[in-house]
C-alpha atoms as an extended CHARMM CRD file, in Angstrom:
* protein
*
        82  EXT
         1         1  MET       CA             58.7790000000       52.3270000000      105.5400000000  PROA      1               0.0000000000
         2         2  PRO       CA             58.9670000000       56.1280000000      105.7960000000  PROA      2               0.0000000000
         3         3  GLY       CA             55.8250000000       58.0860000000      106.5770000000  PROA      3               0.0000000000
         4         4  GLU       CA             54.6200000000       61.5990000000      105.8580000000  PROA      4               0.0000000000
         5         5  LEU       CA             55.2000000000       64.9120000000      107.6410000000  PROA      5               0.0000000000
         6         6  CYS       CA             53.3200000000       68.2040000000      107.4850000000  PROA      6               0.0000000000
         7         7  TRP       CA             52.8670000000       71.4400000000      109.4010000000  PROA      7               0.0000000000
         8         8  LEU       CA             49.2840000000       71.9840000000      110.5580000000  PROA      8               0.0000000000
         9         9  PRO       CA             47.6120000000       74.1810000000      113.1620000000  PROA      9               0.0000000000
        10        10  LYS       CA             47.8030000000       72.7030000000      116.6400000000  PROA      10              0.0000000000
        11        11  PHE       CA             44.0730000000       72.0750000000      117.0130000000  PROA      11              0.0000000000
        12        12  GLY       CA             43.0290000000       71.7820000000      113.3580000000  PROA      12              0.0000000000
        13        13  VAL       CA             42.1280000000       75.4810000000      113.1180000000  PROA      13              0.0000000000
        14        14  ASP       CA             44.0480000000       78.6810000000      112.5570000000  PROA      14              0.0000000000
        15        15  GLY       CA             46.9740000000       79.1890000000      114.8690000000  PROA      15              0.0000000000
        16        16  GLN       CA             50.5270000000       78.0860000000      115.4770000000  PROA      16              0.0000000000
        17        17  LEU       CA             51.6640000000       75.3300000000      113.1470000000  PROA      17              0.0000000000
        18        18  ILE       CA             53.1680000000       72.2280000000      114.6940000000  PROA      18              0.0000000000
        19        19  LEU       CA             54.5040000000       69.0510000000      113.1370000000  PROA      19              0.0000000000
        20        20  HSD       CA             51.9650000000       66.3570000000      112.3100000000  PROA      20              0.0000000000
        21        21  LEU       CA             52.7390000000       62.8090000000      111.2040000000  PROA      21              0.0000000000
        22        22  ARG       CA             51.1380000000       59.8100000000      109.6560000000  PROA      22              0.0000000000
        23        23  GLN       CA             52.8520000000       56.5280000000      108.9770000000  PROA      23              0.0000000000
        24        24  THR       CA             50.7490000000       55.7210000000      105.8880000000  PROA      24              0.0000000000
        25        25  SER       CA             48.7050000000       57.9310000000      103.5780000000  PROA      25              0.0000000000
        26        26  HSD       CA             45.5470000000       56.1110000000      104.7190000000  PROA      26              0.0000000000
        27        27  GLU       CA             45.8770000000       57.2870000000      108.3210000000  PROA      27              0.0000000000
        28        28  PRO       CA             44.6950000000       60.6210000000      109.7070000000  PROA      28              0.0000000000
        29        29  TRP       CA             47.2330000000       63.3190000000      110.5880000000  PROA      29              0.0000000000
        30        30  LYS       CA             48.2070000000       63.3830000000      114.2720000000  PROA      30              0.0000000000
        31        31  PRO       CA             50.4750000000       65.7450000000      116.2270000000  PROA      31              0.0000000000
        32        32  TYR       CA             54.0390000000       64.5040000000      116.5630000000  PROA      32              0.0000000000
        33        33  THR       CA             53.5210000000       64.2370000000      120.3140000000  PROA      33              0.0000000000
        34        34  ALA       CA             51.1790000000       61.2880000000      119.6640000000  PROA      34              0.0000000000
        35        35  PHE       CA             54.2160000000       59.2710000000      118.5060000000  PROA      35              0.0000000000
        36        36  PRO       CA             56.5170000000       58.9480000000      121.5370000000  PROA      36              0.0000000000
        37        37  HSD       CA             58.6000000000       56.2980000000      119.7470000000  PROA      37              0.0000000000
        38        38  LEU       CA             59.3890000000       58.7590000000      116.9090000000  PROA      38              0.0000000000
        39        39  LYS       CA             59.6050000000       62.1970000000      118.5220000000  PROA      39              0.0000000000
        40        40  VAL       CA             62.7190000000       63.7930000000      119.9160000000  PROA      40              0.0000000000
        41        41  PRO       CA             62.8470000000       66.6540000000      122.4510000000  PROA      41              0.0000000000
        42        42  ASP       CA             62.1280000000       70.1020000000      121.0530000000  PROA      42              0.0000000000
        43        43  TYR       CA             64.9310000000       72.6310000000      120.9050000000  PROA      43              0.0000000000
        44        44  ARG       CA             64.8850000000       75.1370000000      123.7580000000  PROA      44              0.0000000000
        45        45  ILE       CA             64.4540000000       78.2000000000      121.5660000000  PROA      45              0.0000000000
        46        46  PRO       CA             61.8320000000       80.7650000000      122.5890000000  PROA      46              0.0000000000
        47        47  GLY       CA             59.1730000000       80.8880000000      119.8800000000  PROA      47              0.0000000000
        48        48  GLY       CA             60.7580000000       77.9460000000      118.0470000000  PROA      48              0.0000000000
        49        49  SER       CA             58.7120000000       75.5750000000      115.9050000000  PROA      49              0.0000000000
        50        50  LYS       CA             57.1640000000       72.7060000000      117.8200000000  PROA      50              0.0000000000
        51        51  GLY       CA             58.4110000000       69.4960000000      116.2760000000  PROA      51              0.0000000000
        52        52  TRP       CA             61.3590000000       70.9420000000      114.3470000000  PROA      52              0.0000000000
        53        53  ALA       CA             63.8870000000       68.5230000000      115.8770000000  PROA      53              0.0000000000
        54        54  THR       CA             61.5790000000       65.5750000000      115.1390000000  PROA      54              0.0000000000
        55        55  TYR       CA             61.0870000000       66.8640000000      111.5810000000  PROA      55              0.0000000000
        56        56  GLN       CA             64.8470000000       66.9580000000      111.0130000000  PROA      56              0.0000000000
        57        57  LYS       CA             65.2790000000       63.4060000000      112.3020000000  PROA      57              0.0000000000
        58        58  LEU       CA             62.4350000000       61.9300000000      110.2370000000  PROA      58              0.0000000000
        59        59  PHE       CA             63.1890000000       63.8950000000      107.0690000000  PROA      59              0.0000000000
        60        60  LYS       CA             66.7670000000       62.5970000000      107.1610000000  PROA      60              0.0000000000
        61        61  ALA       CA             65.3120000000       59.0860000000      107.5550000000  PROA      61              0.0000000000
        62        62  GLY       CA             63.3550000000       59.4690000000      104.2910000000  PROA      62              0.0000000000
        63        63  TRP       CA             59.9680000000       60.7080000000      105.4840000000  PROA      63              0.0000000000
        64        64  ILE       CA             58.1180000000       62.8030000000      102.9070000000  PROA      64              0.0000000000
        65        65  LEU       CA             57.0460000000       66.4050000000      103.5260000000  PROA      65              0.0000000000
        66        66  VAL       CA             53.4600000000       67.0740000000      102.4130000000  PROA      66              0.0000000000
        67        67  PRO       CA             52.5740000000       70.7420000000      101.7660000000  PROA      67              0.0000000000
        68        68  THR       CA             50.2920000000       72.2520000000      104.4060000000  PROA      68              0.0000000000
        69        69  ASP       CA             47.5360000000       73.1170000000      101.9080000000  PROA      69              0.0000000000
        70        70  VAL       CA             47.4300000000       69.5210000000      100.6470000000  PROA      70              0.0000000000
        71        71  ALA       CA             47.3240000000       68.1260000000      104.1890000000  PROA      71              0.0000000000
        72        72  LYS       CA             44.5540000000       70.5710000000      105.1760000000  PROA      72              0.0000000000
        73        73  ARG       CA             42.3840000000       69.2160000000      102.3540000000  PROA      73              0.0000000000
        74        74  SER       CA             42.6380000000       65.7290000000      103.8380000000  PROA      74              0.0000000000
        75        75  LEU       CA             41.6160000000       67.1160000000      107.2500000000  PROA      75              0.0000000000
        76        76  VAL       CA             38.3820000000       68.4380000000      105.7700000000  PROA      76              0.0000000000
        77        77  ALA       CA             37.6670000000       65.0270000000      104.2360000000  PROA      77              0.0000000000
        78        78  ASN       CA             38.7190000000       63.0740000000      107.3630000000  PROA      78              0.0000000000
        79        79  PRO       CA             38.4550000000       65.1630000000      110.5560000000  PROA      79              0.0000000000
        80        80  VAL       CA             40.5510000000       63.9810000000      113.4970000000  PROA      80              0.0000000000
        81        81  THR       CA             39.7610000000       64.1950000000      117.1760000000  PROA      81              0.0000000000
        82        82  VAL       CA             42.8020000000       64.0850000000      119.4420000000  PROA      82              0.0000000000
């Protein structure tokens, strides 16, 4: 079953956006690096988006992209500590 993808700040605050995942909508968002069985190596592009290669793989597999503003609202309701 496909999960959900979104781009959120690395540490849950303002800053560089990186890919976050959750396998069901009931789970908290976690950085893609917390899923070694799903992630693929990042492209070696200076300043490139962290998680872009993983995003491409999972999006092609049917994962759903959740807008950042929608995902941020769930972070306020369910804070995550990583």
